[in-house]
N, C-alpha and C positions, 0 to 999 in steps of 0.2 A: 502493501500499499506505499507507502515513503517513496517507492519509484515514481509511484504514477501521481503520487501528489508534487510531486520535482517535474511532472512531466506536464502538469496542469498550470504551474506557477511557467515554465518555459512556454509555454503555449501563449498566456499572458504577456507574457512581455514581448516577443513577436508581436500579437496581434495589436497590441496597445501602439507600438511602432509605425505598423503598417495603416492603423486608423486614423493615425495623424501627418502621416509621411502621403499616403496614396488616395485616403478619402473613401475607402472600403470597410472599414471597421472592422479587416481584422478575419468577417466568417469565414471567408473563401477557405484562410489556413485552419481558423478555428474546429470546421466541421470536421474535414478528415481526419485533422491529429485525434479527436474528439474520439471519431469511429473505433482509429485505433487504440485508444485507451479504453474503451468499451469493451474491446474484444477480449483485450488483454484477461480486462475481471473477469472475464465469464458472463457478460449482458448478455440475455437472450435477445437472437438476431432480431427477431420481432420487433421491438421497441429501440435501438441500437441506432436508427437513423433520426426518430420521432427525436433520442433525451438529445442528439447530437445539436438537431435546428433547435431546439427549444434552448436549451443551455447557452448555445453562442447568441441568439439574442437576446439572451438575460444580461451574459455580459457586454453586449454590445451598450445595454442602458447605462452601463459606467464608463464604457471607453468613449462613448458619445461624450458625454457630457465635459470629460475631460481635453477631447483634441477641440470639441466647439469652442469653449470658454479661449484654448490657448489661441483659435483662428479668431474670435471673434476680438480679443485683443489687439487684433494685427490688424482690425476692421474689414476681413476677408468674410464676414456673413451677410448676407443678403435678407435680413430677417422679413421684411413686407415679404419676400419668396415664400420664407417659411410659413408664414401663416395663411398664405394664400392655399399652397398644397395642402400641409398637416390634416385637412377632414378626408381627403382620400386617402391621405397615408395611413390615418386610422382606421378605417370603413375596410381600404385594401388587405393591411395586414391581418387584419381580425379572420377578416374573410377565409386570406391564405391558410392559416392556421387551421382554422374549420377544416379545408380540404383534404389539407397534408395527415390530419387524424383520421381521413378514412382512407390514407393511401399506403399501399404495401411499401416494408423499409426498400424491398429490391424496386420500386417504382422510383421514388424518391431518392435513392441513389443513380439512377440513371438517370434521371429528370436533372442530379447534379454535376453530373459528369459531363452531360451534355451541355452546362451551362459553364464550366469550367472552361470546356475547348472553347466557345462560344468570347469569353473573357480571355483567354490566350490569345486566340486569333487576334481580337480587336489591338490587345496590345503590340502582339511583335508586329503588328502591320501600321500601328499606330497611324491608324485610319479615325481622323477628325471628322464630325456633321458641321460642315459651311456653316459658320454662323449665318443665318439668313433671315431671322426674327427674330423678333424679341417676348418677353416672355406673356404669356396670355394671359388672359381672365380668371375668375373666380372658377367658373364652370367647368372650363377646359382643364383648370391646372386641379379638378376634382378628378375628371376622370385619367390623369397622367396619375397622380398620388395614386389611384386605386389599382392600377396598372404595375406603379412599382412596389406597392405595399404585397401585391400578392406573390409576384413573383419572388420579391426577400425573404416574404416567410415560408415560400418553398425549397429554398435553399440558404435560406441562415445566416442573413449576410443585412447590414445596415443600408444598403441599397445604391451605396456610392457607383456601382457600376455601370447600375441607369441612370441617377439624377445626375450624376458631374456630365455624361455624355448631353441630356438633355439639354442642361443650362449650356454649357456649349455651344448648342446649336441658335438656344435664343439669344446670344452674342455677348455672353457674359466671361469676364477673363478667368483663365485656369484656375489661379489661386483661389480666386473667389468663388468659383463652381466649386470645387475641394471643400473651403471653409462651409458652404451652403449646405452640402451634401454632408458634411459630419452633422451639422444640426437638424436636416431631416432625419438624420441615422438614429437621434435619440425616440422620437414617438414612435417608432418602426418598430426598435426594440421593445419600449412600449408595452404598444399594441401586441406585436407577435408573442411578447412573455405572458399576457393576461390569457390569450387564444392556448397559447399548448400549455399553461398550467391548469387551464377551464378544461378541455380537451383530452386532457389525459389523467384529469385525478383520480378516478377509477378503472383505469386502465390495468389492462393482467399483465403480471412479469415483471413489473417497475423493483427495479433495486430498491435496497433501503438506502433512508436519507434521497428521498426524490419530492418533488414537491409536482404534480402533475409531470411532465415530460423536459420537468429541470431538475439536472442531476446538482444539487448543491453542492457537495464537495468540488466538484469541477469546478461549479462559477465562483465559489470563495478564491480556488488557485487562481484563476486566470487573472481576477478583480484585482487581487494582490499587486499584480505585477504590470496589469495593461493601464492603471489609472495612471500610474508612476511614469510609463514609458510614452506614453502618446502624446505630452506633450515635446518628447526629444525627435519622436515624427514629427510634427507643426515645425520644428525649429529648421528639420534637415529637407524639410520640403521646401523652404525658403533659401535654401544654401546649395542645396544637392542637382545635378543636373534627373530629374523625377525623369523623364521619355527613357533614357539608357535603364534607369532601374527598374521601368517598367516591363522593357523587354526581358532583364533575367528574370524579373518576378513570372513572367509568361512562359518560360520554360521551366518552371518548376509549376506552375498550377500544370504546365501539360503530362508532366509528371507522375505526381499527383492521379491526377485524372485519369490517365494511362492505369497507374496501379490501383486504383479501386474497380476499374473496366475489368480487369485480369481477376480482379477477387469476384466481382459479380458473374460473369461467366463461369 
């Protein structure tokens, strides 16, 4: 158990840095590493992916706060955009968690792997949407928020891989898109955590110390370090070649996705 707890602490450190550096909330790393830890602990396969997704979103509640506060101090959070999208984010993320609760671990793993490949491809090609418009009105933002929330809930992320490209498309500077995405990740994490706790409250085969589909020992280990390392990621985002780092991260995602796919097959 000591080794597993140390792994959770390491996962938290990496997730915090990625949340600040790339605006992704760390979920793309947290979920596969949690799956690895849960397998080692002998947790039943039927609930492994649900626990990984729910615990990832719960950890992002803490990571996102630390991250968006650091971005806010640099004036990189557009709160008017956050206010426009937040209702759609809440509804979409909760709906996504309800959908996930009805799906099998195998389906969720396949969906997650497909999403990893999509994100990795976007990062490697460095394909960015042409800034051809401005942030839309409340009705359109409600729809966008629902889409981002549903997908984020199904893959256990803070939504940055979807919200950052959307805001770039809407002519927002890249550092501001990352900072605003970090703030949007907070309501995603809250709604997703509530959804996974609620939908997993009476689920069978859950391990001890689970709150619905949130595994509390993993959550504590991740949070202990993620809230400390997220501000470091923010500082790195304003001083390092983020595009180059994203390509390296993309290769890591391809490796992780391929390993998960082999395990599924």
